[in-house]
Phi, psi and omega in degrees: 000320179299318183294321178298316179299316179296319179296317178298319178296317180299315180295318181291322178293318182294327177290325176294315179297318179297320178296316177300315181298320178298319178295314179297318179297320180295313179296320179298317179295317178296318177301314180302311181299316181285328175297311182295327177276354185052044178272087185299316181300316181293321178293316179301322179291341177285341184276153173294163177302320180296317178294322179298319178292320183290317185269329188061158180296323178295321177295320177296319179299314179298317180299308183294312181297319179295315179295318181296316179295318185282320188252341183089196181289151178273114187269329181176168182238146170230120181297135177255299183194166172237127180214126177053041176079006178246126179260132181249138180226145163280129183242119181265121173256175177302322190257342181190174176243133179235168172261131174251129173253128187229134175230132179246154173273185183296335180272002179081022177262148181288119176256344175201139176213137183209138174247139179209161178291147181274000000 
């Protein structure tokens, strides 16, 4: 009986994780498309209200334009891991590959995003 219960918990947990990963992958793809198009308004709309207040639209513009100028176009993502609500991806740009750490809120909005060297 214990084993059946454990198996049920594993299946229910894995479907939740898969759903979360699908949401993260969708937001990452949308971010990529808007980053490459340098669509600041669309990227700003991906952020939570708190992030919008913290970064401001002008801050997002500087961030996106600076990254685009320095790294080039964002070519693709490779999932690394999910730990403590933060999803990590290898992110390939024209000029180099970085690690992106991404956290979304319950509504699928970006509450934290960070790029760093791997």
